[in-house]
C-alpha positions in Angstrom: 39.3 -70.5 52.4 42.9 -70.0 51.7 45.4 -70.0 54.5 47.7 -66.9 54.8 51.4 -66.9 54.4 53.6 -64.3 56.0 55.9 -62.5 53.5 59.2 -60.7 54.0 60.3 -57.8 51.9 63.3 -57.6 49.7 65.3 -54.4 49.8 65.9 -52.6 46.5 69.4 -51.4 45.8 69.9 -47.9 47.2 68.4 -46.0 50.1 64.8 -45.8 51.0 63.4 -42.2 50.7 60.4 -40.8 52.4 57.6 -43.3 52.6 59.1 -45.7 50.0 59.4 -49.2 51.3 61.1 -52.4 50.1 59.1 -54.2 47.5 57.4 -57.3 49.0 58.3 -60.7 47.7 56.7 -61.4 44.4 57.0 -57.7 43.2 59.6 -56.3 41.0 62.3 -54.3 42.8 61.6 -51.6 40.3 58.1 -51.2 41.9 57.7 -49.6 45.2 55.0 -49.7 47.8 54.2 -46.6 49.8 53.6 -46.9 53.6 49.9 -46.3 54.3 49.3 -42.7 55.4 46.9 -44.0 58.1 45.4 -47.3 59.2 41.9 -48.1 57.9 39.3 -49.5 60.2 36.7 -51.6 58.5 33.7 -53.0 60.3 31.9 -55.9 58.5 28.3 -56.1 59.8 26.9 -59.5 58.9 23.2 -60.5 59.1 22.9 -63.7 61.0 19.1 -63.9 61.1 17.0 -67.0 60.5 16.4 -66.2 56.8 20.2 -66.3 56.2 20.3 -69.9 57.4 17.6 -71.7 55.4 18.7 -70.1 52.1 22.4 -70.9 52.5 23.1 -67.2 52.3 25.1 -67.1 55.4 27.4 -69.9 54.1 27.9 -67.9 50.9 28.7 -64.7 52.9 31.2 -66.7 55.0 33.1 -67.7 51.9 32.9 -64.3 50.3 34.2 -62.5 53.4 37.1 -65.0 53.7 38.2 -64.2 50.1 37.9 -60.4 50.8 40.0 -60.8 54.0 42.6 -62.7 52.1 43.0 -59.8 49.6 43.0 -57.1 52.3 45.6 -59.1 54.3 48.1 -59.4 51.4 51.7 -58.6 52.4 51.8 -55.7 50.0 49.1 -53.9 52.0 51.5 -53.6 54.9 48.7 -54.4 57.5 46.9 -51.1 56.6 43.5 -52.7 57.4 42.1 -53.4 60.9 39.0 -55.5 60.7 36.0 -55.8 63.0 33.3 -58.4 62.4 29.9 -58.0 64.0 27.2 -60.6 63.4 23.6 -59.8 64.3 20.0 -61.0 64.5 17.9 -59.7 67.4 21.1 -58.6 69.0 24.7 -58.0 67.7 27.8 -60.0 68.6 31.3 -58.8 68.1 33.3 -61.8 66.7 36.5 -59.8 66.8 37.5 -56.2 67.0 40.1 -54.2 65.1 42.3 -57.1 64.2 45.0 -56.5 61.6 43.7 -58.3 58.5 46.8 -60.4 58.0 46.2 -62.0 61.4 42.6 -63.0 61.1 42.1 -66.7 61.7 39.4 -68.0 59.4 38.3 -70.4 62.0 37.0 -67.4 64.1 34.6 -66.4 61.3 31.3 -68.0 62.2 30.1 -70.4 59.6 26.5 -70.7 60.9 24.0 -67.8 61.6 22.6 -66.9 65.1 19.0 -67.2 64.0 16.3 -64.7 65.0 15.3 -61.3 63.6 17.1 -58.5 61.7 17.9 -55.7 64.1 20.1 -53.6 61.9 19.9 -50.6 64.2 21.5 -52.3 67.2 24.2 -53.8 64.9 25.1 -50.3 63.6 25.3 -48.9 67.1 27.6 -51.8 68.1 29.9 -51.2 65.2 30.0 -47.5 65.9 31.0 -48.0 69.5 33.8 -50.4 68.5 35.2 -48.0 65.8 35.1 -45.1 68.2 37.4 -46.6 70.8 40.8 -45.1 71.0 43.6 -47.1 69.2 46.1 -48.8 71.4 48.9 -47.2 69.4 49.6 -43.7 68.1 49.1 -44.6 64.4 46.7 -42.2 62.7 43.4 -43.7 61.5 41.5 -42.9 58.4 37.8 -42.3 58.4 36.3 -45.7 59.3 34.1 -47.7 57.0 31.2 -50.0 57.8 30.0 -52.7 55.4 26.5 -54.0 56.2 25.5 -57.2 54.5 21.8 -58.3 54.9 19.1 -60.3 53.2 16.2 -58.5 54.8 14.8 -55.3 56.2 15.3 -53.9 59.7 12.6 -55.3 62.1 13.7 -54.1 65.5 11.9 -51.6 67.7 14.8 -49.1 67.5 15.0 -46.6 64.6 17.4 -47.8 61.9 17.6 -44.3 60.4 18.7 -42.7 63.7 21.3 -45.5 64.2 22.6 -44.9 60.7 22.8 -41.2 61.3 24.9 -41.8 64.4 27.2 -44.1 62.5 27.6 -41.8 59.6 28.7 -39.0 61.9 32.0 -40.8 62.4 32.3 -43.1 59.4 31.1 -44.1 55.9 28.5 -46.8 55.5 28.2 -49.2 52.5 25.0 -51.3 52.6 25.0 -54.5 50.5 21.8 -56.5 50.2 20.7 -59.7 48.6 17.7 -62.0 48.8 14.7 -60.0 50.1 16.7 -56.9 51.1 15.2 -53.5 50.3 17.4 -51.4 48.1 15.3 -48.3 49.1 16.1 -48.9 52.8 19.7 -49.6 52.1 20.1 -46.5 50.0 18.4 -44.5 52.8 20.8 -45.6 55.6 24.0 -45.8 53.5 26.3 -42.8 53.1 24.5 -42.1 49.9 22.3 -44.1 47.5 25.4 -44.8 45.5 26.8 -46.6 48.6 24.0 -49.2 48.4 24.2 -52.3 46.3 21.8 -55.2 45.7 23.5 -58.4 44.7 21.2 -60.5 42.4 23.3 -63.7 42.8 26.1 -65.2 44.8 28.5 -64.4 42.0 27.4 -60.7 42.1 28.1 -60.7 45.9 31.5 -62.2 45.4 32.4 -59.9 42.6 31.4 -56.8 44.6 33.5 -57.7 47.7 36.5 -58.8 45.7 36.3 -55.6 43.6 36.0 -53.5 46.8 39.0 -55.2 48.5 41.2 -54.8 45.4 40.2 -51.2 45.0 41.0 -50.1 48.6 44.2 -52.2 48.5 45.3 -50.3 45.4 44.7 -47.0 47.2 46.8 -47.8 50.2 49.6 -49.2 48.1 49.7 -45.8 46.4 49.9 -44.1 49.7 46.3 -42.8 49.5 43.5 -43.1 51.9 41.6 -46.3 51.4 38.3 -44.4 51.0 39.5 -42.7 47.8 38.5 -45.7 45.7 35.4 -46.8 47.5 32.9 -44.8 45.4 34.7 -45.9 42.1 34.5 -49.5 43.2 30.8 -49.2 43.9 30.0 -47.5 40.6 31.9 -50.0 38.5 29.8 -52.8 37.1 
């Protein structure tokens, strides 16, 4: 994974009006970046079950998430994204909670799965509780987004449909599957069937997360809610 470099802005000639901010290093002074209207909370919910280990899928997901975090943490995004990472098997584990994306240490992203079953319901409930906690500051928050990545179907005793309904009452849910994941189940628990994606290969998975990260980044740089471009990103091939 790439290491992150902190950038400082260069002030364009003249005064700053409204939400216009100095152009970050590497951008033309004739281009402006708008301050995000609200912070965006993203919860990445990563399957760490046994099937993710033997197939090397977890290692692939680890690499793909690192690339997406690099894009979301670019200086031009002005730390608009707060990231939570939950891994799960029979039970969920919060790796980190609501960390500004530019400050994520890649060493904290687990590179090996937990092993065990695939209890998606408990993982969704864990993410929902994290996203519902009051922010430590007064910065407005946009509607949160959960991104579930799994290679199988829910196999816990709890109802995944009920857990998904609870999650969707407070945020949007994108469900990404690969391997033996069921697109029918993912489409049922996601915000809509259009919010469910099945990656046929590692490159499909990488392309999806890179496209999503770039799309939401474009939204916040234009001063729009990050969610404005999510559906477009999902529907693009």
